N, C-alpha and C positions, 0 to 999 in steps of 0.2 A: 909042688902044691897042687892038690886036686881042686878043680872048680866045683866039685860036688860037695865040698865041705865049706863051712862058714869060717874056717881059719884064714887069717890074713897074714901075708908077708909084706910088711909095710916099710917104706923108706923112713928113716928116723924122724923126719919132720911131719909125717902124716900119721894121724892117730886113727884108731878105729872109729872114734866119734866123727872125725872128718869124713870118713867113708860112709858112715851111717847118715850123715847130714846130706850127702850128695847122692846117695843111692836111689832113693825114691824119685826125686825130680829128674835125675839123669836117665833112669830107666824109662820114665814116662816120655821124656823128650825123644830118646832113642827109638822107642816103639812108634811114636807118631811120625818121625822123620822116615824111618825105614818102611813103614806102611805106605806112606806117600810115594816112596820110591818104587812101590809095587812088590816089596819083598814079603814073603810069607815067613812063617815060623822057622822053617829049616834054615833059610838064609839069614834070618836074624840071629839064630843060635850060632851059625857059622861065623858071623861078624864078631860075636862076643867071645870067640875062642873055643867054641864047642862045649859049653857046659851041657849036661844032660837036659833033655826036654823037660823032665820033671823038675829039675832045679830052676830052669827058666820059668816054668809055669808057677813054681812056688814064689819066685821073686815077683812075678807079675801080680799074683794074688796078694802078697804082702804090700806091694806098692799101692794097689787099688784100695785095700782096706785100711791103709794108714798104719799098719803094723810096723814095728822096728825092722828095718831091712839094712843089712850090711853086705853089699856086693864086694867081692874081692877087688883089691886095688888094681890088678892087671886088667880086669874087666872094665873097671871105671876108666882106665886109660884108653881102652878101645872105644868106649862110649864117648869120651872126650874128643877123640879123633873124628868120630862120625859127626859130632856137633860142629867141629872145626870145618869139616868138609861141607856141611850144610850151610854154615855161615859164609864160606867162600862162594858157594853156588849162588846164594842170595845176592851177594855183592856183585858178582860177575854177570849174573843173569837176572835182571829185575823182573822178567816175565818167567813165572814158575815153569811153564811148559818148555821154555828154552833150556832151562837148567836140566830138566829131566831128559830132554832130547840129547843134550851134551853127555849126560851121565850114561845113557844106554847106547850111544852111537860109537862106531869104531873110530879110533884115533891112531895116528901113526907116529906120534912122539915116541922116542925110545922107551919111555917108561910103560907105554901101552902096547907097542908092537902090533898095531892093527886091532887090538881088542878094545872093547868098551871099558871105560873106567869102572863101571859097576862090576864087570867080569873080573877086573884086576882086584877089586876089593874082596870079592868072594873066592877067587882062585888062589890068590897069593897069601891067604891068611893074614896074619899081623903085618907082614911086609907090604901087602897090597894097600892096607889102610894107610900106612905111613907114606907109601909112594904117592898115592892119590892126594893125600893131604899136603905133602911137600910141593907137588906139582901145582896145585891150586893156590897155595900160599905164594909161591914164586910168581905165578901169573898175576895174582891179586896185587902184589907189591912191586910189580914191574921188573922181576928178575927172570922172566920166562925164557930168555936166551940161554939160561943155564941148563935147560932140559932139552 
């Protein structure tokens, strides 16, 4: 499936209407969070799985104007993972600046290998998002020794 099309490949339990209901609010939250992380459009597009810039801008235009917007399911899953990471950071670091410092600082847990979590998010494509989300969830729920 091309991210440039509006066609969706959905799991049986998820409908196009489900995606439409979540697309606008999800994209708005994603944009807000990633902008606060200091990411520009290129990095935001990378986190979303590399839709074209024109597709990304079309989504933003539709979201801002309140038009019907249906973002592909796989992109919504990436947005969901970013929201999960954001929630974990809020819970682990009540001071916003500390969360950002953690996100951009180098870490030597095996999942990071001396890189910053933000670099892992951007360099490892979908796997990086999942790796950082799993790491933070394990930390959040007291299972940090598994990493």
